[in-house]
N, C-alpha and C positions, 0 to 999 in steps of 0.2 A: 288590596290584598290578593295575591296570586292564588287561584284556586288549586285544589289538590290535583285536579285533572291536568292543569297546565304544568304544574311541578312534575307530575309523573311523566308526561310526554317529553318534557325537556330532558329529564333524566334518562329516558329510553332512547332518545334520538341520537343517531350518529352525527358527527360533524358534517358529513355530506348531506344528510337529510335536513339539518339545520340550515345549511347554505341554500338548499333548494327552496326553502320558505322565503328567502330574502330576495326574490326576483320575480318580475312580471315581464313576460315577453309579448311582442306584438302579435297580431292575429295570424298565426300559422293555420294551415289547413287542419280540419278537425282531427284527422288521423295523426298528424304531427303533434298537435296539442295533446292528444291522449297519450302519445308516447312520452312526451316531456313530463306529463303529470305522473305517469308510472315511474319515471326516473326521479321524481321527488319535487317537481315544480309546485309551488304553493299558491301562486296567483296567476290568473289569466285574464285576458281581455274577453269581453262578451262574444260568443260564437258567431251569429246572434239569433237566438230563439230560445224559448223555454226548453224545448225538447233537446236541443244541442247542449245547452247548459247542464241539464240533468245528466246527459250522457257523460260529460266531463266530470261532474260531481260524483257520478257513480264509479268512475274509474278511480278517483281519489279516495273515496270512502271504502270501496269494496275490493280494489285491486292493488292497494299499497299496504305496506307492513303495518303502519300505524293508523290508517284510515282518517287522516286529517283532511277536512273539507277545504274547498278553495275560496279564496277571495276572488270575486269576479268584477273587474273594473270596467268603467266606460266613462267617456266624457259626456255626461248628462249635464249640459251647461244651462240651457233655458228650455228644457222639455225633452221628452223621449218620443212619443208619438204626436201628442198635441204640443205645438211649439208656441211658447209664450214670447212676448217681446224680449229683445236682447237685454242682458243685464244693465247696460247703461241706460236703456229706456226705462227699465224697472226702477232704477234709481230716480229717474225724472218724475216718477209718480209721487215721490215723497210720502209713500204709503207702505211702511214696513209690514203691516198686516197682509197686504196684497202680495208682497214678495214672499212671505211665509206660505201663503196659500198656493202660489205658483210652484214653489219648491216641493211642497207636499204632493201636488199633482204629478210632477215629474218623477218623484220618488215612487209613488204608487204604480205608475205605468212601468217604470224600469224594473222595480223589484218583482213585478208579476212575471217578467220574462227571465228572471234569474240574476239580474244585475244586483250586486249588494254594496258596491263601492263606487262613488262618483268623484271625479276630479274637479270639484266645484265646491264653494264659491271662490272666485278670484277677488281678493281684497287688496290688490296692489293699488296704491295711490298713484295717479298720473296727472301731471299738469301739462302734458305735451301730446296733443291729438295727432301729431305726425305718426306716433306709435299706434299701429293698427289694433293692438289688443285693448285699447281703451273700451272697445265695444263689449268686452267680456267682464268689465269691472263696474264699479259704482261711481267713478269720477274722481274729482280732485280733492274732495274734502274728507278730512279724517273722521269727523263725527258721523257724517252721512254714511260713509263706507262702513264704519264700525257697526252702526245700527242695522244697515241693510245686510251686512255679512252675518250678523247674529240671527237676523230673521230668516235668512236662507238656510243657515245651519239648523235652526229649529224646524223649519219645514221639511228638510231632507230627513233628519234623524228622529223627529218626534220625541215622545217621552220614553220610547222603548225601541232600541235598535233591532231587537229580535222580531218586531212586528212585521207582518207581511207587506207593509206599505212604507218601510223605512230603508234608507240608504245611509251608509257611512259617508260623511262629507269630508272633503279635503280642502283646506285653506291653501291657496296658492297666490303668488309664487314667492316663497320666503327667501330673500326679502329685497326690496328696492328695485325689483324688475321693471316697475312702471316708469322709471326715470332714466332710461338709457341715454347716453350721449347722442345728441342729434336726433332723438326720437326714433333711432334705428334699432329694430328688434335685435335682441341678443347682445347688444353693445354693452360696453363697460359702464360701471356706475362708481362714482367716487363722491363721498359726502362726509360731512362732519358727524360725529357721534350725537351731537345735539339734534341735528335734523333727522337722523335715523331714528332716534328715540321718540321724538315728538310728532313725527309724521308717518314714517313708513312702518315702524314696528307696531304702532298703536292698534291698527285694525286687527293684526294677528293676535295681539294680547287680548283683544275683545272676544274674538271667536274661540280662543283657547279657554277663556273664562266661561264661554257658552257651552263648552264640552265638545268641540269639533274633534272628530275621530282621528284625522290624519292631517299632516301638513306636507306640502310639496316644496322641495328645494328649487330655487330659481336657476336659470341658465347663466345669469350674469356674475361678474365679479363684484365684490364690494371692497374698495381700497386695495385692489390687486389680488384678492383672494377669491377664487371661484366659490360660489355658495355650496356646491356639492362637497367641498372639503373645508368649509368654514366652521371649524369646531367651536370657536367663540360664540357664534350666533346659533348654530344648530344644537349644540349641547349646553354650553354655559348659560346662554340666555333662555332659549326655548325650553329645554328639558329640565335644567337645574333651577334657574331663577324663577321661571314661570310654573314649574312643576308639571309640564305637559306629559301626560301618561301614554299618549297615542303613538302612532307610527309616523316616521318621516320617510316619504317616498321621493325618489329622484324623478326628474322630468325625463322625457324621452331622450335616451342616449346621453343624458347629462354627465354620466360617469365617463363614458368613452370620450366625450368632448374635452375632458381634462387633458388629453394628449394635445389637442389643438390649442388649448389654453397654455400649453408648455409648462405645466406644473407636475406632470406625470411622465415617467419614462416608458411605461408599458401599460397594457390593459390591467395586468396584475397589480401594478403599482397604483393605478387609478382606483381600482376596486378597493384595495386595502386602505388607501387614504380616505376614501369616501365613508366606508364603514367606521373607521377610527374617528372620523369627525362627527358621526352621529346619524348617518343615513341608515335606515332600517330595511328599505326595499329599493332595489335597483330596477329601473325600467329600461328594458332592452335586451337583457340576457347575457351581459358581459361576464358576470360571475360564473355562469355555467361553462363558459369557454375556457376558463383558467381555474377550475375548481381546486385542483390539487395544489397549485401554486398559492392561491389565496388562503386556503386552509392552513398552509404552512406558516403564514405570517399574521393572520388575523388573531386578535386577542380573544381568548376563549370566553372571558367574562362579557366582553362587548357582543360577541356572537350570541350568547345566551340571552342577553338583554334585548337584542333585536328580535330574536325568535319569540321571547315571552310577549313582547308588545304585539306581534302579529297574531299569535295564538289567542291572546286576550281579546283582540278585536273580533276574531272569528267566533269566540265564545259569546261575546256581547251581541253579535248578530244572530245568535241562536243556531249557528250552522252545525254544531255538533249534534243537536237534537233534530234539526229540520234542514238538512242540506239541500233538499229538492223543493222545487216549486210545482204547483198544480198546473200542468200544461194547458188544461182546458180553460183556466182562468187568466191566461196571458192576455193583456190588453194590447191589441194590435191596431186599433183604430180609435180616433177620438170619439168621445160620447157627446151627446148634446150638452151635458153639464160642463164637460171640459172645454168645449167650444165657447160656451157662454162666459166662462171664467177668463180665458185668454182674450176674448173679444173685449170684455170690460177692461182688462189690464192694458190692452193696446190703446184704448181710448183714454184711460186715466194717465197713461205715460206721455200723451201728446202735450206739447207745450205751445201756447199761443204767444209768439214773440211780439206781434203787433196786430192791430185790428182797427180798420177805419169804419167798421160797422157793416162790412160786406158779409161777415159771418155772424151768426148762422145764416145759411141760405134761406131765402123766402121761397115758398112754393105756392103757385107754379112759377118756374123760371126756366128759360132756355140756357142750359149749362154746357159749356165746352170743357171737355177734359183733354188736355194736351200734355206733352212731355213723355219721356220714356216710361214713367210709372203709371201712365193712363191705362196701358194695356198689359204691362209686365206683371207677372205673378211672383217676382223675385223679392218677396217680403220676409222670408224666413230669417235671414241674417246669418252671420258667421256661426260656426260650431253647431250645425245641425247634421244629423245622420241621414243616410240615403233612404232609410225606412220611415222618415218623418212624414206626417201629413202635409201636403202642399197647401199653398195659399192661392186664392183667386185674384183677379184683377179688380181695380177700382171701378173700371167701366162696367164690368159685369155686376158688381155689387150695387152700383148706382141704378142700373136698369132693373135689377131685382127689387129695388125699393120703389120703382115706378117713377123715377126722376126722368125728366125730359133732357137727355144727354146726347151730345155728339162727341165722338172720340176721334181726334185727329192727332197722330203721333207727334208731328212737328219735327222732332229729332230723336235719335237713339241716345244711349248712354255715351257713345263715342263717335257717332257719325251723324250725318244729316246734311242736306244741301240747302242752298238759298231758296230753292223752290219749296222744299219741305217747310222751312220757316215761314215763308209767305203764305203757304196753304193754311197753316195754323192761325196766322194773323188774320187772314181773310175770314176764317170760321169764327174768330173772336168777334169780328165786327158784326156778325149776324147773331150773336149770342147776347144774353142778358148779363152773364157773368162767365169768366174764364177761370178754371182751376188748372194751374200749371204744376204738374207733378214731376219733380226733378229730384236728383240725388245721386248717390253712389250705388252701384250694384253690390250685392252682399260680398262678392269676392274681393272687393277693395278694402275691406276691414277684416280684422282677425289676425291670427298668427302669421308672421312673415309678410305683413301687408302694410309696411310703413310707407308713407307718402311724403314727398318733399313739397308738393303743391296741393293745398287743401281747397282750391277752388273747384267748382262743379266741373267734372270732366266733359270733354267734347264741346259741343256748341249749345249746351243747355243755357248758359248765360245769355247768349244771343237770342234765344227763344223768349226768355223773360223780358228782355228789352223790347223785342218786337211786339209782344202782346201788350205790354204797358203803353206803347206808343199808340195803340188803337183807341185808347180812351175807355174801353170796356172795363168795368170793375173786374179786378182780378185778385186771385189768391194764389200765393206760392206755397206749395206743400213740399217740405224737405224730407225725403226718405233716406236715412243715413245711419251709419254705425259710429259716427264720430262728429265732433264739432267741425264745421266748415268755415272757410273764409268767404264771406258774403258781401264784402265791402263794395265790390264793383257794381252791384245791382240792388242792394237793399233799399236805397232811397227811392227806387222806382216801383217798389212792391209795397202797396199800402197795407196788405194783410199777409202775414206769414205764419205758418204752422209747422212745427217740427214733429214729424210722425214717427221717425226712427224706422228700424226694421222691426215690424210689429208682430211677426209670427203668423200662425195658421189663419187667424181671423183678422189680419191687419186691414184688408180691404173693406170688409164690412164695418169694422171699428172706425175707419176713417170716414166712411159715409155717415156713421152715427155722429161723429164730431162735426162734419160739415153742415149737417142738417139741424144740429142743436140738440139731438137726443142725448148726447153725452157732452160733458163740459171739459174742454182741453186745458185744465187748470194745473197741469204739471209745472215743474220748475227745472231749470237747467242744472244738471249735476256737474257740469264743467263750463268754464268760461269759453266763449267763442271769440277767437282773436280777430283783430282787424287785418293782421298780416302774419305770415309765418315767421317774419322777422322778430315778432314779439315773443316767440316761444322759447322756453316754457313760460306759461302765464297762469297766475292764480290770484284769487282775491286775497288770500291770507299771506300776502308778502310782507316783508319787513318795510318799515317806513323809509329807511336809509337816512344818512346824515344830511342829505340835501334833497328832500322831497320836492317834486314839482307840483305846481298848482294848475298848470295848463300844458297841453301838448304843443308840438311845433308844426309850423308850416314852412317848409324849406324854401327860402327865397334868397336872393342876393343880399338883401338887407339883413336877414337873420344870420347869414353866414359871415357877415362882416361885423365882428364885435365892436369895432371902432365907431360904428354908426349909432351905438346905443348909449343912453345915459346910464347912471348908476342903478336906477330901479330895474331897467331891463337887463343889465348885467347880472344883477342878483338872481333873476329868474332864469337867465341863460344857463348858469352853472348849477343846474339841478338834474336829477335823474329822470331822463326822458329821451325820446327819439326826436330828432329835429324835424323829421318828415312824417310824423304820425301823431294823432290825437292820443291823449292819455287814456289808459285803460283798455279793456276789451271792447269788442263790438257789442256783446251782450255778456253781462256778468253772471257768475255763479248765482243760482237762486232766482234768476230772472223768469218772469212768466206772469200770466194773468188768467182770465177766464171770461165767460160770457156774462156773469153776474158782477155787480159792483158792491163794494164793501166799505164800511167806515170803521176805523179802529179807534177805540177810546184810548185814553192815556194809560199806559202800563203802570202798574203799581207793584211795589216790592214790600213784603210783610215786615222786613227789617232792612234798614239801610246800612247798618254796621254789623259786621260779622267777626267772630273769632276764626282762627285758621281751620277749625273743625266744625264750624256752624253751617247751617243751611237756612235759606229763606225761600218763600214762595213768591214767584213772579206771576202776575195775572194780567190779562188784558181782555176787554170786551170787544167783540167784533159783531157788527150788525150788517145783515144783508139788506142793502138799500135798493135793490132792484126788484123787478116784478117776476123773477124766476128763481127757482132753486139753484144753488151753485156751490162750488167748492172754494174754500180759502185755505191758504197755507200761511201759518205764522212761523217766522224764523227768528231765533234769538242769537245774536252775536255778542261776544264779549270783546271789549277793548281794554287792554292793560296799559294804564297811563305811565307807569314807571316800573321797570323790572331790572333784575341784575344782569339779564341778557336781553338783547333787542327782541321784543315780542312782535308777533304779526299784528297788522293794523286792525284786523278783525278775525274772529274765530267762531265758527258756528258751534253752539253748545246745546241747542234744543230746537226742535221743529215739530209741527203737527199739522196734518191736513184734516179738514173737517167739512162735511156737507151741511149747509145752513139753508133753511127754507126762506122764501121771500119774506122780508119784513121782520125776521126773527133775529134775536141776539144770542150769541153763544160766548161763554167765558173760557178762554184758553189759559192754562196754567202749567207751570213746570217748577222744578226745584233748582235753585242756584246755590251751589256749595263748593266744597273742595274739588270735586271732579270737574266742575265747570271753570273754576278760577285757577287751578293749578297747572303745572307743567313739569316736564322731566328736566332735571338739572344735576349734572355729575352723577348720573345713575340712580337718583332718588326723585320720587314724585314730591314736588314742593308747592306749597301755597305761600306766597310772599305777602307781607303787609303792604298796604298802599291803596290807591284809588283805582277803581275800575268803572267803566261805563258799559251798561247793557243796551244794545241797539235792537229794538223789537219792531217787526213789521212784516209785510207780505213779501217784500224783496229787499235785497241789500241796499237798493237805491232809495227805498221809502221806509225809513225807520224812525222811531221815536226813542229818545235816550232816557235811561234811568241810572242814577248814580248809586254805587255801592262801595263801601270801604271795608277792607280787612284790617283789623287792629292787631 
């Protein structure tokens, strides 16, 4: 219900004042921003400081006719001052409670400086790591992304948006931005309504149900219609069908980009089309350039609706009562508590891909640190601001812990000589264990950072091979913002840890993992391909009419169909690559830890359900090792027969839990319509038939439980 204050303001506002509320401009100089606010601008980017923000708020409240305070936006993606692991890494933690804590920390730091609106979380599903913005999201899975997105919204917004520790969250990028053709940022998207409903819209529906304050329109087209003018999705689905009461904000210059899309003849036409489609706030300032022309064509009811949504958000944020922040309370540096939190998060986000027993390290040992990340402090990852607290190097963190380490760079990210590689190999021969720290620098992932080659850049793979040939036990640590292609060296590396871009305390957290003080028991939130030729790739694919049971090895014999008998012919004409093994190098959900676990037989409280019934699934997990450890239980559903081709597996539940040595813990979850149903012809449907629940620590190691819907 719209408050009397908002109704009164809308009635008093001129059309020009209303239009001013509908735009946010990029960071002009403070005096220029103040002038724009005096002229009616309703939203600004953070200046950036509490004092400068208060100065602009004071102009809005005290020097404009109606005294409407400002929305102050900023890309607070994985931290403000204290930087947490990148969102893809957070997803790898399989710990939504941790994600909520990290978002709450970011919100408290940002709000203390005057920010009240963040453009996060990104809940785009992506199955193509060539796209650089996978670093900003939660991976390939619908359920994991939905759960993590909701957790991040809760962390940002809390129970009360007006609290001095809360930010208005923005779910982005609506919709299907994560699956551009060729994995190339900003590229076109074309897909069926079935796939759109069951995959790409679902995480947005989840965060809308959580109460997310705003939604950002995507840069891409969907079926030829740019999302900034896609009325069917912005208005008919988001606002009408889902009842979304918040604001829809455009992405940077997304309205102006309509001219390049060739669907608008002029800036005026672009602005008018975008607002008519359901956009509420334009990002870039285009409406202000053509204000008179836009006001002549924009529908008055639509204008009032957009203004109402913006004013209601400002009211929910408590800005009318408290537009200013206490400057002395601005958090400009990490605290010991915030450092502890992000350090723990970086460790819990780490994924142990394989381990021959070299980890955890035994002390004392002579440890070689080599590779570009031995001495580099480039751990913050994409989407961090210039004022964020930096990270240290792994070499310094290891020395601080008293480890006997030698650091030899070996190679840089993009350079290095034969002599450099040999120097590292020589040092490895004199060491008890070699830690090879390789990966992508932060600049290689993020927006406008698509890659066609996902192998390690430069001569890093040569370094891995050279160290492996020495015979010294070695560990490869991958610091990255996306899945990489590791096929050329993975068999030479007996122990591999994915550490991601871990934030302010990444180096210290990695030492915690290497020494065994923390358990790298995360799971992969995206499949790691064997080759870029497999992309896009995901575990939740359809079976096809000709599923393959094995991959191919391209030889003259294989190429010559005539050399095969009937059995081989039957396998040849199946869905696979002739020159590649089936499946990814490492599947979604892959990972382990330092402890070992035994899973009992999963049990379902009822094996037969009605279409609206639920049952409880439970499984006992015992820590069979001599150390405390974390285990993740994942539950996948397989629909054996449906009216449309279902995915071969679909994650419907997961939980991560710490279990003491020798202890048994019971994991349980509900299985019902939400887990067994899907979208069909615009309706959520639970069909009769047989299902199989696959329960286990990874996709490759599950036990089956049958369930039937009558």
